[in-house]
N, C-alpha and C positions, 0 to 999 in steps of 0.2 A: 786565400788558397789553403786548404787543410793540409797539415803535414804531420809526420810521425815524430818530429823532434821540435816541439814548440819554441825552444830557445834558438833554433837555427831557422833563418828565413828561407822561403822557397827559392829565392834567387841564389842563395849560397848553395843550396842542394843541387840546383841545375848546374851551377859552375863546377861543383865538385864532381858531378856525374860525368860531365864532358872532359874535365881535366884528366880523369882516370881512363877515359876511353879514346884518347887522342890517336894512338897508333891503330887501334882496331877500326876506328871510324875512317881513317884514311884508306885502309884496305878495302873498304866497300866500293871504291871507284876503280879497282883493278879489274882486268878482264878475267872473270871467273865464271864457270858454268852454274851460276845460281840466279834465281829470280831477283833476289835482293841486290846483287851486284849489277845485274842488267838494269834494274829500275833506277839505281843511283846514277848510272851512266846515262840513262834516258833522261833523267831530270837535268843533268848537265847539258845534254844535246838540245833539249827544248829551251832551256834558259839562254843558251848561247844564241839560238835562232831568234828568240824573241827580243834579245838585247842587241842583235846585230845592227850595226850602223849608228848606235847611240853615240852621242858626243857630249862634251861638257863634263859636269861633275857627277860622280857616282858615290852613293853611300851603301855599303853592305852592312846590314844590321847584325848579322851573325854568320861570319865567314866560315866557321868550322875549320877544316884543315886546308881550305883555300883552293881546292881543285876547280870549283865552278867560278870563283872570282878570277882566278888566273886565266881560265878559258875565255871569259867575257872580255877581260882586258885585251887579250890577244886578237879578238875578233870585233873590235869596236874602234871608235875614234875618240874615246874618252881622254880628257886632258888631266883629270884629277880624280883620285879615288881615296875615300876615307873608309878604312876597313876595320870593323868593330867586331869584337867577340867578348863575351863575359868571362871566358876561360883564358887566362894568360898562356897556358900550355897550348891550347888550340891556336891562339893568335900567333904564338911563336912558330908553330909548325906551318901555319898559313904563310907567314912572312918568308920563311925559308923556301917554301915551295914556289911562291910567286916570284921571288927574286931569282931563283934557280932556273925557272922555266920561261921567264919573259924574254921575248925576242923582238916582236914588232911593236909592242906597246911602249910609248915614251911618257905615259901618264905619271904625274907626280903622286907619290903614295904616302898616306899617313895611316899608321896603325894605332888603334886605341883599344885598350882593354877596359870595357865598361858594360854595364847593363843598358841596353838600348833605350829603356824607358827613362833613364837619367841622362842620356847623351844629348848634348847640345853642341852645335858647331862652334869653333873658336870665334868666328866672326858672326855676329848676330844676323847679318844679312846674307850669310852664305847658305844658299839653297841648292838642292840637288836635282839634276835632270833625270837620274835613274836611281831608284832605291830598290835594293835586293832584300827580300825577306823570305828566304828559302830554308825550310826546315825548322823555323823558330816557333811558329805559333802553337805547335803541339805542346811545347814546353812552357808556355806562359798562360794560355787560356784567356787572355785579356784582349780579345779580338778588336772590339770597338775602340778600346783605349789605344791599342797599338796603331790601328788605322788613323785615328785622330792625330797621334804623335807624328806618324810618317807624313801625313798631309801637311802638317806645320813645317816640315823640312823640305817640301817638294816645290821646285820651281814651277812657274806657270807653264802648263802643258807638259810637265814632267810625268814620268811613269813609275809605277810600283810593280815589281814582280813578286807576287805573293803565292807561295806554295802551301798546300794543305792536303791532308788525307781526308777524304770525304765520308762523312758519317752516313749519308744516304746510300752508300754501297754496302751490300749484304756482308761481304767479307770483312769490312771494317767493323760492322756491328758485332760479328762473331769474335774478332780479335779483341775488341774492347771487353766483351762479356767474359772471356776466358783469361785475360791477362791484366786487367786493370788493377785488381787488388794486389796481385803479386808484384807488379811494377811499383805500386805505392809502398808496399812493405820494403822492397829492396832499395828504393831511391828516395823515398820520403816525400814525393810529390806525384801528382797525377798527370798522365798524358791526356790532352784535350783534342777532340775531333769536332769538326764542324760540317754541317750539311751545306750543300750548294745554296739552299734557301737562306740559311743563316749568314753566309758570306755575302750574298746579294743584299740582304736586309741591312747588315752592318755597313756596307758601302753606301747604301742609300741614306742611312742615318748620318753618316759623316760627310755627305755631299760629294762623294766620289763616284766615278763612273767606270764600269767594267767594259773594257774595249775588246778583250779576247780571253778565251779559256782554252787551255790545252790539257786534255786528260790523258792519262797513261796508267799502266800497270793493271793486269788482270786481277791481281790481289787475292789469289787463293790463300785462305787462312792456313798458316803453318805448312804451306806447300813445300818449302825447302827442307823442312824437317822430315816430312813424309817421304819425299822423292825429289831431291834437289835437281837432278838432271832432267827429269820429266817436267818439273815445274819451270825450269829454265827454257826448255823447248816450247812449252805452252806460251810463255811470255813472248818469245821471239816470233812465234807464228801467229800471234793474236793481236798484233799492234793496231790493226784497223778497228777491231772490236774495242780495244782498250781506249782508242782515241774518242770513242763515243760513250763508253760506259765505265771507264777505268776508275780505280779506287783513289788515284792521286790526281791533283790538278794544279796547274800554274795559271794564276789569273794575272792579266795585264790591266792595271787600274790607273786611272788618270784623274786629275782634279778638273778636267774639262771634258765635256761630251765630245765624242769624235765626229 
């Protein structure tokens, strides 16, 4: 991965970016009249719905500030959760949030600050029934490698929830065209987007099977900057359209055909 500081790895730049943005990232899940806030909450709702009823062990590859992780724990029958993030600051915030808000969940929790590509469970035979990968792939760009690694950690019949911004959406193409270089200059690494076809092909190469796809977000480029309230209204009133054509998607992926 190309970067603007050759002496610093891309992984270190990702870690530093998220360590600096812990408080602002958490605020994205608050009830605010913006499309960005609405879509983060929609991501949480869909992830909870797709993970509902899950049992056994869960691995969260990049918990962020922990809102989605906490909600899934509260709405499942999971008995154990290993919660990973490359940023110690993010992980600390997630731990505090999960421990503060947990009520129904009795799952045992383990928090690990690590690059998910280097993460291995403490016990070599410890496999996971549910693996969360929400918001991570844009910051790594290593889709096939990540899927291969997650597959190696997945119990038979287990599921991966993979979220990605879709490059075959016109809004995503425009955002990339106008922001890619600026983001690279400011953060030292590039954001990566994948088309639905690229995700399907990567799963096929890895011997994984897509069981379900939930799309969301109208994805009007820079809509919040132009007219936040109007963009928020559009998102709230266009959920049926976004479910078919949205710029964001959560994939349910298994190591067995359904």
